[in-house]
C-alpha positions as CSV (number, residue, x, y, z in Angstrom):
1,M,0.0,0.1,-0.4
2,N,2.3,2.5,0.9
3,K,4.5,2.1,-3.0
4,L,1.4,2.8,-4.4
5,L,1.5,5.6,-2.0
6,V,4.9,6.6,-3.2
7,L,4.0,6.2,-7.0
8,V,0.5,7.9,-6.8
9,I,2.6,11.2,-5.3
10,A,5.5,10.8,-7.8
11,L,3.3,10.7,-11.1
12,V,1.4,13.6,-10.0
13,V,4.7,15.5,-8.6
14,V,5.7,15.0,-12.1
15,G,2.5,16.3,-13.5
16,V,3.2,19.5,-12.1
17,I,6.6,19.6,-12.6
18,I,5.9,19.3,-16.6
19,W,2.5,21.2,-16.2
20,W,4.9,24.2,-14.7
21,F,7.7,24.2,-16.9
22,F,6.1,23.2,-20.3
23,G,2.8,24.6,-20.2
24,K,1.7,27.2,-22.4
25,R,0.8,29.8,-20.6
26,K,-1.2,32.5,-22.2
27,V,0.4,36.4,-22.6
28,V,-0.8,39.4,-22.6
29,A,-0.1,42.8,-25.3
30,T,0.4,45.7,-23.9
31,A,-0.5,48.8,-25.7
32,A,2.1,52.1,-26.3
33,V,0.1,55.0,-25.3
34,K,-0.2,57.1,-28.7
35,D,0.4,60.4,-28.1
36,G,0.3,62.6,-31.6
37,D,3.4,60.7,-34.2
38,R,4.7,59.4,-31.4
39,Q,3.3,56.0,-28.9
40,T,4.7,55.4,-26.0
41,I,5.7,52.3,-23.4
42,E,7.3,51.7,-20.3
43,I,9.2,48.4,-19.8
44,T,9.7,47.5,-16.2
45,V,13.3,44.9,-16.1
46,D,13.3,43.7,-12.3
47,G,13.0,39.4,-12.8
48,G,12.1,39.7,-16.3
49,Y,10.4,42.4,-18.9
50,K,6.7,43.9,-17.2
51,P,5.0,43.4,-19.0
52,A,6.3,40.8,-21.7
53,V,4.7,41.7,-24.9
54,V,4.1,45.4,-25.7
55,E,2.1,46.3,-28.6
56,L,3.3,49.2,-31.3
57,E,1.8,50.0,-34.0
58,R,3.0,50.5,-37.7
59,G,4.7,53.4,-38.9
60,V,4.9,55.8,-36.1
61,K,7.7,56.4,-33.6
62,A,8.5,54.3,-31.1
63,E,9.1,55.2,-27.2
64,L,10.7,51.8,-25.3
65,V,11.1,53.6,-21.3
66,F,13.2,50.6,-19.6
67,V,12.9,51.0,-16.1
68,R,15.7,48.5,-14.8
69,K,15.1,47.2,-10.8
70,D,17.3,44.6,-10.7
71,G,20.4,45.0,-10.4
72,S,21.7,41.8,-11.4
73,A,24.5,41.9,-14.6
74,C,22.2,40.2,-17.0
75,F,20.3,43.1,-17.0
76,D,23.3,45.4,-17.7
77,E,21.7,46.3,-21.6
78,V,18.9,45.2,-23.8
79,V,19.0,44.3,-26.9
80,L,16.5,44.7,-30.1
81,P,18.3,42.9,-33.3
82,D,15.6,43.4,-35.4
83,F,15.7,47.3,-34.6
84,G,19.4,48.1,-34.4
85,V,19.8,48.7,-31.1
86,R,22.4,47.6,-28.2
87,T,21.7,49.9,-25.4
88,H,23.5,49.6,-21.5
89,L,20.1,49.8,-19.0
90,P,21.3,52.4,-16.1
91,V,19.7,50.4,-12.5
92,N,16.2,53.0,-11.6
93,Q,16.4,56.0,-13.9
94,P,14.0,55.9,-17.6
95,H,16.2,54.8,-20.2
96,S,14.8,55.5,-23.8
97,V,14.9,53.3,-26.5
98,T,13.2,55.0,-29.7
99,I,12.5,52.5,-33.3
100,N,10.5,53.2,-36.0
101,P,8.3,50.3,-36.6
102,T,7.4,50.6,-40.1
103,K,6.9,46.4,-41.0
104,A,4.3,44.5,-39.5
105,G,5.1,41.3,-37.0
106,E,7.3,40.2,-34.5
107,Y,10.3,41.0,-32.5
108,K,11.9,40.0,-29.9
109,Y,14.1,41.6,-27.6
110,A,16.5,39.9,-24.9
111,C,18.5,40.6,-22.4
112,G,22.3,41.4,-22.8
113,M,23.0,37.2,-21.5
114,N,20.5,36.3,-23.8
115,M,18.8,35.4,-21.4
116,F,15.1,36.8,-20.5
117,F,13.3,38.2,-23.6
118,G,10.3,40.5,-24.5
119,K,8.6,40.5,-27.8
120,V,7.3,43.9,-29.9
121,V,4.5,43.2,-31.6
122,V,4.2,45.7,-34.9
123,K,0.4,46.0,-36.0
């Protein structure tokens, strides 16, 4: 009876681990605020990027304002390869990155060590 109980508990633990690491999570995109001929969104850098997915309007210059709260070395810089951006992020200071999203699509960005990711969706 004890062996059966241990087996059931082990299967439940394995199931939870599989769900936690491989389960599909729904991520909601946060739209930038448009003001005239610019759009702006603030992205907090604290153990990851929040929001992780930002939505921009095509053809309108965008200002991504990164506010880094996490002092770990991984978040020293942010890289947006599709927009030719690689920039240092100071701790506890807003740092603006201006991009011109001319083509619709999804564009990933990452920390300098390529361990944490975010996504820009251009509509």
